[in-house]
N, C-alpha and C positions, 0 to 999 in steps of 0.2 A: 436660738443657736446663731452664732456669728457666721458671717458670709464665708470667712476662711474655713471654718469647720464644715460648712455645707459643701464647699468645693472638695475638701479633703475626703469627706464621706462619699461623694459622688465618684471620685477617682478610685477610691478603695473598692467600691461596689463594682465599678467597671472592670477592674483588674480581676476581681473574683468571678464575675459572671462570664467573661469572654471565653475562657477555656471550657466552661460548662456548656456554653451555647454551641461551641465547635463540636464537642463530643456528643451533643444532643442530636446531631443529624442522624435521622433514623436509617436503618438498614435498607438497602435497595432504593435509595433516593438520591436526588441531585440537589446541590445548592442552587441558589438563584442564578439565573443566567442561562447560557453564557452570552456576554455582550461581545460581539465580533464586528470588526471593521475590515474591509478589503485591504490587503497589503501587497497588491501587485500579482498579476497572474491568477492562479487558483489559490493563492495564499490568503489566509485570514488571521488577523491578529486579535488575541484575546485581551480585552481591555480591563477585565476584572478577574480575580482569582476564581476558579471554578473547580468543583469537586463532585465526586460520586462515591458513596459508601455502598459496597457490594453486599450481597445477601449474607456473606460470612463476617461482615463487620469491618472489612479492610477498607481504609480510606484511600482514594486515588485522587490526587490533587494536581491541577494544572495552574501554574502561576500566571499572574497578569503579565502581559507582554509577550507571552509565548506565541510564536507564529506557526500555525498548522497548515499543511498543504494537502492533507489526505494521502500522502505518499505511502502510508502503511497499509492502505487498502489496495490490493492488486488491481491494476488497470483492466485485467481480464474480467474482474468482478463488476467494473463500471458498466459493461455492456448490458447487464440486466439489473443493476442496482441504481444507475443514474448518476454516479459520481458521489464523492464524499460529502457534499453539502446539500444533497437533496433528500427528501423524505424525512422520516422520523429517526434516522440513525446518525444524524450529524453530531449530537452530543456524545454518542459512543465513539464516533470517529475521532473527536478531539482527545478524549482520554486515551484511546488506542494509539494515536499518533505520538502523544507526549511520551508514553512509556516505551514505545518502540524506539524513540529517539534516545531516551536516557538509559534504557536497558537496566533500570533499577530493580526490576523484578524479572522472574523467568518469562521466557517467551510463551510458555504454556499458560501461565496465569494471566499474562497480558492479553492474549487472544481470547481467553475465557471471559475476562471482564468486558470485552467488546460485546459478547453475547448477553451477559447480564445487563449491561447498560442499555442495549437495544430493547430488551424486554421491559425494563423499567420505564423506558420512554414511549411505550405503546406499540412497538414493532410486533407484528404477529409472530407466534412461535414458529410458524413455517418459514417466514422470511428471515427471522433471527438465526434459525438453525442453518439455513443455506449460506448466509453471509458469514457466520462464524466458521462453518466448515471450510468455506473458501479461503479465509485468512489463515486457518489452521494448515491447510494444504499448501497455499501459494504465498503466504506472507513471510515476513522476515523471521529468522530464528537466530539464536545466539547462546553462547555459554561464556565462561570467564575468559576464554582465549580466542574464539572464532565467531565469525558472522557468516551466515549463509541464507539462501532463499528457498523456502518450500521444503517439503519432505524429500524431494529428489536433489536438493542442492548441496548436500554435504561434500561430494567430491570436488566442488568448486568453491569451497570455503576459503575465506581469507582471514588473516590475523587482524584483530580489531585495530591494532596500532597502524596498519597499512592502508586503512580505508581512504585516506585523504590523498594518496599518491595520484599524480597527474597522468592521464593517458597519453603516451608518446608513440602509440602504434602507427605504422605506415597507413596511408589512405586505403590501400587494397585490403589490409587486415581489418581496418575499421568497417569497411563495406561488407566484408564477409561476416563480421560480428553482427552487423545490422540484419543481414539476411537470416542468420542463425537465430537471432532473437525473434524475428518475425515467425519463424517456424515454431519456436518454443511458445510464443504467445498464442498461436492458433491451436496448438496442442493443449495448452493450459485451459483455454476457453472450452474446448471440447470436454476436458475432464470436469470442469466446473458445471457444465451443462449436465453431465452424467450424475454429478453429486446432487444437483437440484432434483433430477428425476428420481434418484434414490430416496431422498428425503420425502418427496411427495408420495412415493410408493409405500414406504414403511411408516410414514408419519414422524413428525419431529421428536416425539417422546421416545420412540423406539430406535431411531437412527443414532449411531455412534460413529463419529468421524474417525476415531482412533482405530476402528476395526475395518475401515473402508480400504478396498484394494482397487486402484485404478485399472480400467480395462486395457490400457495400453501404457507403454513407457516411452520416455524421451531421453536420448543420450545427447547431451549438449556438445560433447567433443566430436561425435560422429556428424552432427549437423554442421558444426563449424568446419570440419574437414571437407564435407561435401560442398558447402558454400564457397570455400577457398578454391576448390577445383573449378567451380563455375566461373568465379571472378578471374582466375588465372587463364582459363581457356578462352573465355568469351568477352571479358571486360576490356573496355577501352578507356584509358585515363586521358582526359582532355587537358589542355593547358590551364583551363579554368577550374581544374580539380573536380570535374564531374566524371563519374564512372558510368559509362553507358553499357547496358546489358540488353540483349533481346528480350522483348516483353514476355514471350512464352516461357523463357527460362526463369525470369524473376517471379512470374505469377505462380510458379510451382510452390514458391515459398510465401507469397503475399496474398494469395486468393482468399484464404480464410481469415485474414487479419483485418478486422473492421476498424480498429483503432490506428491512428497515425503512429508511426515508429519515430521516436525522437533520438536522443543521444546514442551514438555519436554522429548519426546521419539521418537525413529525412528522405523518405521515398516519395516520388511524385511521378505522374505519367505525363508525357508530352507527345502530341501527334505531329507527324511530318507527312508531307505529300507522298503517298505510295508506301509508306512504311511507318509503323508505330514502334517507338522505342520507350523503354522505362529508364528513368534517370535517377541516379542516387547523387544528391548534392551533398558533398562532404563539407562538414563545418569544422572550424577550429574549436578545440575544447577550451 
């Protein structure tokens, strides 16, 4: 056979085999990888395409170049999960991140594949159920028109096309929002702790997060109103755009918050001779 005919045969074979090899990825399995490189902060860049085929045969693909930051995993879950890049659930976190970003499939299916992928990567059924339940409760949700957060977030939904608007709130408003978020984060962690106890008590096979009822509720608007009253009554705005609050008032909202509060402000404590004050350093968005 001539060299040209050999090359032609090889190309024809490659074109024929490639689709078959893609479809041959077995159910409940990952492709090779993922190959990740740091991309600044907690971001990781995927250097090669990566995929997972779930137990129902659905293929979930993340393209090369995608930057994942674990943002689809609630920070309140990090306190007992260790962050999105630790343990055996990092592969699942990449898949979950990508589809929470694209919203190409329903939020229910996207959160469920997080559980499937964790189990496929060796996460115990107990841990997988707790983490899945956590993102089901506190993770992002969406439909064709709106985006919201968690099963309690519908009243604060926003239209998808408005998500990129810049925050132009006054410093006092941003400070009140930070305090309210601190309260919400503390409440959220308490709920997720209760979820973990419930899964452990009933067993992962018997627990169904769709039937779970939180022992307490959180009203974001009430929390924001209360925080605004505290800021208005006791806050002092300095020329350096620092908002000073008495520590005992601030700790009412911050005491149970183990994780640092970021956008749009950062909470920190500073000691002065004879008096301790808590400082909120306001940052430009």
